[in-house]
Structures are given as C-alpha cells and as structure tokens.
C-alpha positions as CSV (number, residue, x, y, z in Angstrom):
1,M,-8.8,10.5,11.8
2,K,-11.1,7.9,10.3
3,I,-10.0,6.9,6.8
4,N,-12.5,6.9,4.0
5,A,-11.5,3.9,1.9
6,T,-13.1,5.3,-1.2
7,D,-10.3,7.9,-1.2
8,M,-7.6,5.2,-1.3
9,E,-5.9,4.0,-4.5
10,W,-5.5,0.6,-5.9
11,T,-2.3,-1.0,-7.1
12,R,-3.5,-4.1,-9.1
13,K,-7.2,-3.9,-8.3
14,P,-8.7,-7.3,-7.8
15,Q,-11.5,-8.5,-10.0
16,K,-13.9,-9.0,-7.0
17,C,-13.9,-6.3,-4.3
18,E,-16.2,-3.9,-2.6
19,V,-15.1,-0.5,-1.2
20,S,-17.2,1.7,1.0
21,D,-16.5,4.5,3.4
22,G,-16.0,2.2,6.4
23,K,-15.2,-1.2,4.9
24,V,-13.3,-3.0,2.2
25,E,-13.8,-6.6,1.0
26,I,-11.4,-8.4,-1.2
27,I,-11.9,-11.8,-2.8
28,T,-8.4,-13.0,-3.5
29,E,-7.3,-14.5,-6.7
30,P,-5.1,-17.7,-7.0
31,H,-1.3,-17.4,-7.2
32,T,-1.1,-13.8,-5.9
33,D,1.6,-12.8,-3.5
34,L,4.4,-10.4,-2.4
35,W,7.9,-11.9,-2.0
36,Q,11.4,-11.2,-3.4
37,R,14.1,-13.8,-3.9
38,T,15.2,-14.9,-0.4
39,Y,15.3,-18.7,0.2
40,Y,12.6,-19.4,-2.4
41,H,14.5,-17.8,-5.2
42,F,11.4,-16.5,-6.9
43,R,9.9,-13.0,-7.3
44,N,6.2,-12.5,-6.7
45,D,4.8,-9.0,-7.0
46,N,1.1,-9.3,-8.0
47,A,-0.9,-9.0,-4.8
48,P,-3.6,-6.3,-4.8
49,L,-3.0,-3.3,-2.6
50,L,-5.3,-0.5,-1.5
51,Q,-3.2,2.4,-0.2
52,M,-3.2,6.1,0.8
53,K,-0.2,8.4,0.8
54,T,1.1,11.0,3.2
55,K,4.3,13.1,3.7
56,E,3.8,13.0,7.5
57,Q,6.9,11.7,9.1
58,F,5.3,10.6,12.4
59,F,2.0,8.7,12.3
60,S,0.2,5.4,13.1
61,F,-2.1,3.5,10.8
62,V,-4.6,1.1,12.4
63,V,-6.9,-1.5,10.7
64,R,-8.9,-4.6,11.6
65,T,-8.9,-7.5,9.2
66,D,-11.3,-10.4,9.2
67,F,-10.7,-13.5,7.0
68,D,-12.0,-16.9,6.2
69,S,-8.6,-18.2,4.9
70,K,-8.4,-22.0,4.5
71,V,-5.5,-22.9,2.1
72,R,-1.7,-22.6,2.8
73,Y,-0.4,-19.0,2.3
74,D,-3.8,-17.4,2.3
75,Q,-3.0,-14.0,4.0
76,S,-4.4,-10.5,4.7
77,G,-3.0,-7.5,6.6
78,I,-1.2,-4.2,6.2
79,V,1.3,-3.1,3.7
80,L,3.7,-0.2,3.0
81,Y,4.6,-0.5,-0.6
82,L,7.2,1.8,-2.1
83,N,8.0,-0.2,-5.3
84,S,8.6,-3.8,-6.3
85,D,11.9,-4.1,-4.4
86,N,11.1,-2.1,-1.3
87,W,8.1,-2.7,0.9
88,L,6.9,-4.2,4.2
89,K,3.8,-6.2,5.2
90,A,2.3,-7.8,8.2
91,S,-0.5,-10.4,8.2
92,V,-2.0,-13.6,9.5
93,E,-1.1,-16.3,7.0
94,Y,-2.8,-19.7,7.0
95,E,-0.6,-22.7,7.3
96,N,-2.8,-25.7,8.1
97,E,-5.8,-26.8,10.1
98,R,-3.9,-26.3,13.4
99,I,-1.8,-23.2,13.0
100,Q,-1.4,-19.9,11.2
101,R,1.7,-17.6,10.9
102,L,1.4,-14.2,12.5
103,G,4.2,-12.5,10.7
104,S,5.9,-9.6,9.0
105,V,8.1,-9.3,5.9
106,V,10.5,-6.5,5.2
107,T,11.9,-6.2,1.8
108,N,14.9,-3.8,1.1
109,N,16.7,-3.6,-2.2
110,G,14.9,-6.7,-3.6
111,Y,15.4,-9.2,-0.8
112,S,12.7,-10.2,1.6
113,D,12.8,-11.6,5.1
114,W,10.1,-13.2,7.2
115,A,9.7,-13.1,11.0
116,S,6.7,-15.1,12.4
117,M,5.2,-16.9,15.3
118,D,2.5,-19.6,15.3
119,I,-1.0,-18.8,16.3
120,D,-4.1,-21.0,16.4
121,A,-5.9,-21.7,13.1
122,S,-9.2,-20.8,14.8
123,I,-8.3,-17.1,14.9
124,K,-10.2,-15.3,12.2
125,S,-9.6,-11.6,12.9
126,M,-6.7,-9.4,13.8
127,W,-5.9,-5.7,14.4
128,F,-2.6,-4.3,13.0
129,R,-0.9,-1.0,13.6
130,L,1.9,0.5,11.5
131,S,3.8,3.4,12.9
132,R,6.4,5.7,11.2
133,R,9.2,7.7,12.8
134,E,10.9,9.1,9.7
135,D,12.7,6.2,8.0
136,D,12.0,3.7,10.8
137,F,8.8,1.7,11.2
138,C,7.1,-0.3,13.9
139,I,4.5,-3.1,13.3
140,E,2.1,-4.2,16.1
141,N,-0.9,-6.4,16.4
142,A,-3.8,-6.9,18.8
143,V,-6.7,-9.3,19.1
144,D,-9.0,-6.7,20.7
145,G,-7.9,-3.5,19.0
146,V,-6.8,-2.0,22.3
147,H,-3.8,-3.9,23.7
148,F,-1.2,-3.9,20.9
149,S,2.0,-6.1,21.0
150,Q,5.2,-5.2,19.2
151,M,5.9,-7.5,16.3
152,R,8.9,-5.7,14.7
153,I,11.0,-2.6,14.3
154,C,12.7,-2.0,11.0
155,H,14.4,0.5,8.8
156,M,13.5,1.2,5.1
157,F,16.5,2.2,3.1
158,N,14.7,3.7,0.1
159,V,11.9,5.5,1.7
160,Q,10.9,9.0,0.5
161,D,9.2,11.9,2.3
162,A,5.8,10.6,1.0
163,V,5.0,7.0,1.6
164,S,2.1,4.8,0.5
165,F,0.5,2.4,2.9
166,G,-2.7,0.5,3.5
167,I,-4.1,-3.0,3.1
168,Y,-3.6,-6.2,1.0
169,A,-4.8,-9.7,0.7
170,C,-3.6,-12.6,-1.5
171,S,-3.6,-16.3,-2.1
172,A,-0.2,-17.7,-3.1
173,E,-1.4,-21.1,-4.0
174,D,-4.5,-22.3,-5.9
175,S,-7.0,-20.7,-3.6
176,S,-9.5,-17.8,-3.0
177,F,-11.0,-16.4,0.1
178,K,-12.7,-13.2,1.4
179,A,-10.7,-10.7,3.5
180,S,-12.6,-7.8,5.1
181,F,-11.0,-4.6,6.4
182,S,-12.6,-2.1,8.8
183,N,-11.9,0.5,11.5
184,M,-9.1,2.1,9.4
185,E,-7.7,5.1,11.2
186,L,-4.7,7.5,10.9
187,T,-3.5,8.9,14.2
188,E,-0.6,10.7,15.8
189,C,2.4,8.4,16.2
190,K,1.7,5.8,19.0
191,W,5.3,4.6,18.7
192,L,6.9,6.9,21.2
193,A,10.5,8.3,21.0
194,H,13.0,6.1,22.8
195,D,13.7,7.2,26.3
196,G,16.8,5.0,27.1
197,Q,20.3,5.2,25.6
198,K,20.9,8.4,23.8
199,P,21.7,8.3,20.0
200,D,25.2,8.7,18.7
201,K,26.1,12.3,17.9
202,D,26.1,11.7,14.2
203,A,22.7,10.0,14.2
204,N,19.7,11.7,12.6
205,F,17.3,11.4,15.5
206,V,14.3,13.6,16.5
207,Y,13.1,13.6,20.1
C-alpha cells in the first residue's frame, strides 16, 4: 500500500517543510537530534518526526531518503517513536568529507545504543525498511530499493499494540540541510518467521 504522506502526523513539525502525496522535504534546524544518555551523558529529544500509526502486528515500512548533508551528525532516515525514552531510528549520518555512518539506534527505558558501519561520503541516497513481528523489529537498507541487507534485529520493551513510525531528519550541530523522502510504502511483513531452532516452550512466538 502506497502511503499518502499528507495523512501522516508531525511530532515537532519543522519550520521549513513540504508534504505532498508522494514526497516529503524537510529543511533541518540546527541542534536537533534524538539521543538518550549513553556515553554522551546528554538527552536530546527535539528532532522532527512525521509518522503514521497502526495496530498491525506484522508489517514492513519502506522509504527512500535523499540528502545533501554536509556537517557532522547531519542525518535522515526512518524512526519508530513511542515516547521520549523508547524509540528506534536508522539513518545515514554525515561524519566528514570521506565517510558517513550507516547506522541504527535503539533506545529502551531511556538509554540509547548505536550500531554503525562506515560508508563513502559520496552516497546521497538510501532506502530503508522497518519490519515488525509483534514486539520485535528488523531494520534493513538498500542502495537500489530492491536488494535489502539486514542492519539490525531488536526488541522494544515498552511497545503497545499500536505503534507510530515514519521518517525524521535532523542536524545535531550548527547546520541545516535538505532531506527528501519518497516511495513510502506499507506492505506485508518481509521479515519472515525464523525457520531454524524452535522457540522455547514458554516463548510467545507466532509462526
């Protein structure tokens, strides 16, 4: 199902943005970010988010993001935001003229982590796919929108039946750039049930 972005809802709407049926453009504002405590010992919760909500327990959300980031920590990607202390995001984050960080952050109970790998700074677009299987989530990326690679599997401890998810962009330092989002789609869950070791008998697992 193609997503009409005009039906999505803002959390902290940015001053400069354009939303149409098939495309969203965000001009980021300086000193905006999402991070909780770990290592840096600060709490940032002011990035703009554009999300939709569903009670569906098994789905995949796909989006393409294009960006002209150019200052350290400029970033854009996907987000699943439950509240200030519980959320996940995946993005391409600018580091310097040589590299960017293709990474994901999972925040449970007010503490964030960050898993990342270096990619070339010349990359200016990326596809992301977020999949849900009840309280567990999978994040994937692709350069072509077809061949997705797994970035992360995680559990969200405070997830409810209905979850809000979508897109975000921000500039943690004194910067501003344009992030564009397109090809947003909600599909059946592309993250298939595990076909290896069986779950423990007391595990809550659906085949």
